[in-house]
C-alpha positions as CSV (number, residue, x, y, z in Angstrom):
1,X,242.8,165.6,-196.4
2,X,239.9,162.9,-196.1
3,X,239.1,160.8,-199.2
4,X,235.7,159.6,-200.1
5,X,236.4,156.3,-198.8
6,X,237.6,157.5,-195.3
7,X,234.6,159.7,-194.9
8,X,232.1,156.8,-196.0
9,X,234.0,154.5,-193.3
10,X,233.5,157.3,-190.7
11,X,230.1,158.0,-191.2
12,X,229.3,153.9,-190.9
13,X,231.6,153.6,-187.7
14,X,230.3,153.9,-184.1
15,X,232.2,157.2,-183.7
16,X,230.0,158.9,-186.1
17,X,226.9,157.7,-184.3
18,X,228.5,159.1,-181.0
19,X,229.0,162.5,-182.7
20,X,226.8,165.3,-181.5
21,X,223.9,165.7,-183.9
22,X,221.4,168.6,-184.3
23,X,219.1,167.1,-181.8
24,X,221.6,167.0,-179.2
25,X,222.6,170.6,-179.8
26,X,218.9,171.5,-179.6
27,X,218.6,169.9,-176.3
28,X,221.9,171.6,-175.1
29,X,220.5,174.9,-176.1
30,X,217.0,174.3,-174.4
31,X,218.9,173.1,-171.2
32,X,220.9,176.2,-171.2
33,X,217.9,178.4,-171.6
34,X,216.3,176.4,-168.5
35,X,219.4,177.1,-166.7
36,X,219.5,180.7,-167.3
37,X,215.8,181.0,-166.3
38,X,216.6,179.3,-163.0
39,X,219.5,181.5,-162.3
40,X,217.3,184.7,-163.0
41,X,214.6,183.3,-160.6
42,X,217.3,182.6,-157.9
43,X,218.7,186.1,-158.2
44,X,215.2,187.5,-157.8
45,X,214.7,185.5,-154.7
46,X,218.1,186.5,-153.3
47,X,217.1,190.2,-153.8
48,X,213.9,189.6,-152.1
49,X,215.6,187.8,-149.0
50,X,218.1,190.8,-148.8
51,X,215.4,193.1,-148.5
52,X,213.7,191.2,-145.9
53,X,216.7,190.9,-143.9
54,X,217.4,194.6,-144.1
55,X,214.0,195.2,-142.8
56,X,214.5,192.8,-140.0
57,X,217.9,194.5,-139.1
58,X,216.3,198.0,-138.9
59,X,213.5,196.7,-136.6
60,X,215.9,194.7,-134.4
61,X,218.1,197.9,-134.3
62,X,215.2,200.0,-132.9
63,X,213.7,197.5,-130.5
64,X,216.6,195.7,-128.9
65,X,217.9,198.8,-127.1
66,X,214.4,199.6,-126.1
67,X,214.0,196.1,-124.5
68,X,217.4,196.6,-122.6
69,X,216.3,199.8,-121.4
70,X,212.9,198.7,-120.1
71,X,214.7,195.6,-118.3
72,X,217.1,197.9,-116.6
73,X,214.2,200.3,-115.4
74,X,212.4,197.3,-114.2
75,X,215.3,196.0,-112.3
76,X,215.8,199.5,-110.7
77,X,212.2,199.7,-109.7
78,X,212.2,196.2,-108.1
79,X,215.3,197.0,-106.1
80,X,213.9,200.3,-104.7
81,X,210.7,198.6,-103.6
């Protein structure tokens, strides 16, 4: 149990000045809110990038074999002529 003298000595000490205050707690809360907002924005960007990559994959899957077939038919026509 702390006595009044011990409490008074603590409040005057450097240790009490270094203890977190209400302002520090408020700053920490604001920093946490900013961090959460940044995480949400990053997640939204990742979803958009995933959708873009999915579209690119579908287009590539469709046109890559077509390009290969076109090259084969061209080579066959060149060797025949």
